N, C-alpha and C positions, 0 to 999 in steps of 0.2 A: 755238481749244484748244478740245476737247470736254468734255463735263461729267464723264465718267468719267475724263478725266486731271487735271483741275482737281480733282477730290475727292480721288483718290488722291496729290496734293502736298500738300495742305491736311494729310492724316491723316498724312503721312510728317513735316511742319514740328513737330504738335503731337506726336508721338509723341519727337521728338528730345529735346522739353525737358523731358521725364520720365524720370530715370533707374529703372531696375527690374529687378528679375530677371528672368528669363524664366520664364516659365507651363510648369511639367511637368505630367506626368499625374499625380502622385503628390498635384501642389496643391488642397487642399480647395475644391471648389465646392457651396455648398447653397442650399438657396433656403428660404424663408420658410415653404413649402409642408412641405419636410423637417422643418424645427426642431419643428411642431406634428404630427409624424408623419402625415403626408397622404400617401397614394399617388398621384402625378402618371402621368398614362397615358402622358405621353411627356417625355421632358427639356426644360427650359425654357432658352431664352437666358439665360445669367448674364449678370450686368449687372456691366460692368468697376468702376463708382465705389461699391461697396457691397458687401460681404463682412459673413459673420456674425462677430461679436465673441464669444470665448472666456471663460470666468470662472476663474479657480483660486482656484482657490479657497481652743438653739433661742432664740426668741426669746420671752420675758415681754411681756404686754400693756404698752403705756407703754413699751417700752424704749427712750431715745433713740439713741437711737441714729441708525496710518492703518488703513482700512475693511477688513472682513473680504471683499469681493470685490474681486479685481484686475482690472480688465479688460486683456486681450490681444488688441488687435484688430488683425489681418491687414490691412495696408495694400492698397491698389487695386493688381490686375494692370496696371500700365497698358505695358507692355514689349509687348504685343498687341493687336491690335484684332479683335474679332470681327464675321464677316462673315457672311453667307448667299450662297452660291454657286448660283444660280439653276439652271445646267446639273446639279446634283445633287441636285434633287428639295428643295431644304431643309435640305440636310446642312450640320453647322456648321462653321467654320475659321475659322483665326488667321491674321490676317497680321502677320507679324514685322519687328523693324525693317530687316532686310536686303532685304524686299520679298519674301520668298518666304512661299509660304502651305502652313501646317501643320493637319492634322485635330486639330479638338478632340477631348479626352477624352470619351467618352460618358459620360452621367451614369447610374448604377446604379440601378434602384428600391428603396425600401428598403421593405420588408415584414417587418412584426413576425410571429412566430411563429403567435398567436393573432387576430392582429388581424382577417381578413378573415371568418374563421370566426365570428368574436364578431360582426361588424355583419351577416352574414347568419344570425345565429340569432334578433337582436333581433327579436319583434314590432313588425306596425307601428303596434298600439295598445296602450298599455297601460293599466291600470285606474290612477289617481291614489293608489289607497291602496298598493296592491301597490308602485309604483314608488318609492313613498315608506318604505315597509317596507324594500326591496332597499337603498336609500341608507343607510339610519337603521344597518343591520347594520353597514355597513363604515366609516361613521361615527363610531359611539357612542366607540370606546376613543381615537381620535384626538383627536377635539375634545371627549371626557369631562372631566368636571371633574375637576382635580388632587386631591380627596378618594379617587379611585383608579386607577391606572394598570394593575391587572394585571386588572380585570374579563374580558377576553377569554378568558384561559389558562381562567376556572372553568367548571365544568358546569353544567348550570341546576336542579340539583338542590337543593333547599331545605336550608340548613344545618339546619333543624329537623330534616330526616330522616337525617343525619349522625350517624354515631358520630365524633369527634374526640379525641383526647388530645393530650398536650403529649410533650415528650421525658422528662418526669420521670412520666409514665403519668397525670397528673391531667386530668380531662374536666370539671372544673364551668365550662364555658363553652358558647357556641354562636355560632359565627363564619364567615366563607365561607372562609376556609381558612387552616389553622394551615402549612401550609408557606412563605408569606409571611412569615414570623415574621421572618427575617434582614433582607430589603428594609426591613419596619416599625422593626426596631431602627437602621437607619441614618438613619432621617428621625426618629427620636426623637433620635439623640444631634447632629443638624445643628438641632434646635429646641432643644437646651439651651444652645448659643453664644449665644443669643438673648433667652434668659430669666435673666437673672441674679440676679433677685432670689430666685427660687425654687432657684439654686443657692445661694444664699448662708443661704436657711432652710436648707436640707439640712447645710450646712456646721456651722452653729449647733447643728442638733441630734443632730450626732455625739455629743455625753454627753448630754443632757437630751431628754426624749419627751414633748412636751408634750400628745399625743394618743394615748398609752400606754391602751390599753383602749376607746380610739373604733372603733365599726364603723359606717361611714361607708356609705352606699347614695346612687348617686350616679345622674342623668339629665341628661346634657349631649350635646355633639356631641363625638363620640371622634375626636379626631386627633391628631398629632403633640404639638400643645400640650396638649392635656389629660391625654396620656401623660406629658408631666412633670410635671404637677399630682398625677396619682394614683401618681406613682412617689416624689415628696417627700412626701405626705402620709403614703404609707407609711413612709420615713423617718423620719417625725415619732412612728409608735408605730400609725399606724392599719389597721385591716382592711378592705378595699374591695370594694364588689361593683357592677358597674356596668352602666347601659344607654344606649342613644341617644337624645338629645327630637329628633333629625330623622331620617326614613327616608333622605335623600338624602346625608347628610353624613358620613358613616362614613366613615373611611379604612379600607379591610380589609385592609391590612398591618401599620397600627398596631396594628389591632385583631388579629391572628396576634401581633405581639411582646408586647404585654400578657398575652395568654392565655399564651403560652410562658413569660414571667415570673413567673407564678402569680397572675394577676389573675382574678377570675370576671366575665368580661365577655359580654355579650348583644346583639349589633347587628353589622348588616352594612350595606352600601349598598346601596340600593333594599329595604327592606323592603316588604310591605304595611300595610294598618293594623291586620289581625289579628296582624301577625307584631309590629309595634311594641306593643302590648300585653301580647303574650303573652313579649317580650323582658322586659317590665317588671315582670313577675309572677314570672317566673324568678330575676330580679335580687333580689327583696323575698323570696319566697317559699320557705328552705329552712329546713326541719325542724331546731331546736336551734340558729337564728341569728337573735338579735333586732338588729336595727339600732339605734342609740340617736342618729345624725344624719343628719341630709337633706340633699344639695349639688344645686338643680336646678335647671333652668333653663328655664322653661315654665309649672310647675306641675303637671305631669302626673303626675308621681311622687308629690307631695305629695298631690293628687288621689284618685291610685289606694290610695294606703296610706288616706288619708282616709275613703273609701268602702268598700272592700275588706276593709281591716284595721283597723278602728277599735280594736280592744285595741293594736295593735300599735303605732299612731298616738299612744297617751295615755303611751305607755314613751318617746318620743320625746325626747330632750333638747334639741333644739335644729333649726331649720331654717335654710338660707342657699339666699337665691334671687336669680338675678343679670339677669333679663327684667324688663319691662313687663309682660307677659303674667300672669307668674307672681305677681310681687307685688301686682296688680290682685286676682286671684282670694284673696292672703292677707289682704289688705284688707277684701275680702268678709265671709273667715270670723270676722277680728276683729269685723267689724263686727257681724256677726252672734251672736256670744260664744258660736262653736264651735271657735273655735282654741284648744285646750288645751296649744299649745307654742310658746316663744318663736322668733321668727324674725326674722332680720337681712336686710334691704334694701338687698344689695347694690346694684343696680341704678343707685340715687340717690344711691350714693356719689360723692365728687369722681373719684376715680380710677375708676371705673367709666364715669359720664356724659359725662365730659369727653376719656377719652381713647380708651376704645373704641367708643363712640359715637359719636363724633367725628372723630377721627385714624382711626381703623379704616375707618371708610363711606366716608370722602374718597377714600380709596387702592383699597379692594376694589369700590366700585358701577362705577369704571371698569374694572375687572379681570373682574368677573363679566360685564358686556355684551358684553368685547371678545371672552372666549373663545369667549361662545355665538351672537355674531352677527356678528361683525367690523364693527359698525357705526362709520361716522366720525360724531362728535360735532359737529365745526365746523357750524355753520348749522342745527342739528336744533331742533325746537321741542320742548321735553321740560317737562311738567306733574309738579312734586314734591307728593305729598299730606302734609303735615306739615311742621311748619320746628322740632322738636323737635331735640336733638343729631344723631340720626340723619339727620335733614332737610338740617340745616345742612352737615353733611359733605359730602352729595350735590350739594346745590348749588354750593357750593362748588368742588368736583371738573367738575362740569359746566359751569360758567361759567367755569373757567379753560381749558377747550377750545376753547370758542367756541361754545357753545350757546344756545340762546335759553331762559329758564328761567322759568317761571310757578309759584308757589308757591299750595297751598290749607290754610287755617289755621282753627282755630276759637277758639283762644285770641287774644284781640285785642294782648296785649303781645308772643307768638312772632310776632304777622302784623305788628305796626310793627316788629319787629327785622327780618323779612324786606324790609319795604318800604326802609328804612335801607338794608339790605346792598345795593339796587338790584335786585331781583327784584319782579317783578308778582303783586299778589295777586289771584287770580279765584275764583272758584265753579268748578267741576270742567265744569260743563255749559255754562259759556260758552268753554272752549277745546278741549272732548274730541272734535269733529271736525277740527281743524288740526293737533293735536301730532303729534309721529312718536313719543314715549317716556313713558309713565305709570308711575312710580313711585310705593308706596306708603310711608308710613314713619310711620303713627299709631299702632300696637297695638289699633286697634280694628277693627269687623268691619263687615260689607259697604261699603266704602270705594268700589269701584268695581263695581256692580250692573250686571246683565244690559243694562239701559236704555241704560247709557254703551258697553257692550261694544258693543250692534247700533250706534250711532252712529260708532263709531272709522273712522278712513281705515283705506284697503287698506295692509298690512305694518306698522301700527303695535305698537311692542314694548312689551307689560305686564308686569310685573315687580313683585315685592315685598321689601322692605327690612325689615320688622319681624320679630320673631319667629314669628309666627303665623301660620297661613295662611286666616284669616277675614278677609283686608282686600281681597282678590278673591273675589268670587263666581264662583271655577270649577265649582261644583256644578250655577250654570244654565247650564253651556256643555256639559253633556252631555246632551245631546237631541240626536233622532234626524235632525232635521233638517241637524244640524253635523258637518260632519266633521272628522276629526281627522288629524293626521299627523307622525309623529315624524321630525323631521330632521335632528335631532342628539340626543345623552344632554343630557337637562333642556331639550330646546327643540323646541315643539309647535305646528304650524300649525291654527288651528281656521277653517277656512273654514264661509263661510255661501252660500246656495243660490245668490246671484249670481253667487259667484266671488270677493267679498270676503275677505280672511285677514286675523288677525291672530296675533303672535307671542309666545306665552305659556312664561316660564320657570319651570323648577323647578315647574311645576303649580301657580303661585303659592305656592308655600315660600320661604325665606329667598333671596334669589339669593348673596350671597355665597360661601355658606358649602355649597351645593347646588353651586353653578357654576365656583367658583373656588377661592382661597386667602383666609385673611385674613394681615396681618401676623403674626408670631411675636413682635414685642417689644411691640405692644400689648397682644395675649395673656397674655403676661408680667404685666403689670400686676394685668390681671383675675383672672389666677389667682392670685397674692398676697393680694389683696383678698379672694378666696375661702377661701386657707388662715387667714388673719389672724382673718376673720370664723369658722370653726371653731373654730380653739383657744379666741378669746374665749368662746363660746358654751358649749365641752365644758369648760372650766375656770371659767368665773363661778362663784363664790359663791352658795349659796342666797338666791334673793332678790332679785338684783341686775336681771335679765329676767323681768317677768313673762310671762302668756301675750299677748304683745302682737306688734305689729312694729316694729322699731328700725332705724335707722341706724347705719351701722358709725362710731364714736367719731373724732371728729377727726383726734386723735393718730395713729390707726391709718392713715387716708387719708394723714398728712404721714410716715406713716415707709413706705410702700410707694411714695410716691414718692422718698424719699431712697437707695431700695435701689438705683434705677435711675439715680440721677444719674453714679456713676463710670464708666458707660457713655459716657458722653460727656466723659469727664475736665472733670467740672463742678465748680466749687468756692463752696461756700455762704457766703454773708456771715454772720458773728454779731455777735448783738448784745450792745454792752457794759451792763454793770449799769447805767449811768447812763440808757441807751436803753431797756432792760428797764422800768425803772421807772417812766421819762414814758409809754412806751405802755401801761404797767400788763400786763405781759407776762410767762411764765416765759422765760428764756433757750433753753430746749430746746422749745419751744413746748406746746401750738398755739398757733399764731400768726394764726388768725383764728377768730372767734364760728361758732354751728355756722349762723347764719342769714347768712353769706357767700354771697353769689354769684360764683363764679368765672369 
């Protein structure tokens, strides 16, 4: 028996055992090259054992009170065997089950309209900087911070050079684009659903205006959550003027909604340093308007009024500060005897420290890193500088994702906590060459200096979770020998002469609010604490608060927490009279002494 006859008989036996429908000219024949958009010069032989799958896709202080992708895989066409007839110069044909030979359908070339032209136009050599710039222009919006989704539609004219008015003819604001107001209003309405305590304060304030006559000047992140706070303060009777405490965190559409609602807002995403101070000055310096309350985040607004408008500063009735950096500045003024205004340290209140700093950062650190770098955390070596509440939250999240986490710390108590939580305590210079990610959470300055930046491994990600941009010495990187590439919004590659590069996020500014968002519910706790602090300072009788820095009264901390418990359908246990007497407590609280560490 000849080899050809034997082969034909074997093929016939195999095909009889595999029932399938006939291959028709309309049957889809695709190759991996087609999937990727690569044009083949000649059609390749189709493989019968694999085809391409397709997819189908108010209150008085102390008041107690199945998957989305469904594979539809086409089965192999087993009713025919393809062969090449040598007498037809390589032409393709199929042997059907009845032994007849049919010509295979010709594969057509797939040519995108502008594909050939695009590749022909591409220069053979592209400068590193020009290529990165072209990439960044297309990727800025798609990968940009959730702080603003509509930047691409705005022109490049500085808001300072625009004349804008809202629908009522008011122009006392400076924002990116007033036309985004409707979009911003929807975001604010969504945030209201996750901020139950502020909504409860509004409801209570329908007949009582505890902030009537208050003129609040604020400098915080301008987001949908802050907007709910501002509108709550307005419902409580206050007049508000606002600037942003961070040049990257402003949600432009939310600023537009606030301006449309009659608030004097001076902020936009991507301000320059000069814009930042100009906005603060416009917020403060209005003829005939004297602020009597300050709500600050970082201390920049307080510092500006203290330095530039000392007479205005002396008439302030109270300051509420929510950041480590701002509180540190207040304590410095107090120690020097220059603080002539009572101030409330909200940052160290339990409802800020244990919730915003810990739980918020535990979730948002991963969000910020994922949105900007798409990094996988499993197995990565990460060093977290500082093991305060922010550092604790970051470490817990990274450890849970499988990262190898190191901690640096100056405080022996926090250091011991890090060790007991299973983290390796190190000095930064001991691990700087080997880590993949460096995160600062100290509130200090020059934590990561140029010496450390020079020694980092290629591709190391560097970011900051502290309020101020002083923790990473970014200024030392702006030198002629280093090349900066903007690859995404808030993502820069800083390249050394030998080709090594680090990935710097948000230019060393606050990662989570610059590059992503933070959980609204946690911000509800902080914002309610701020509102109650303003109410307390504004309504305090003469002499209760002197010219010093105070912590929020424990009773208020407990009240803020109680306003959020109904969200979880939580039910508090109540003390009996006998139990309260035994513990020496009031049945309605406060339940812990001021020195208690939660």
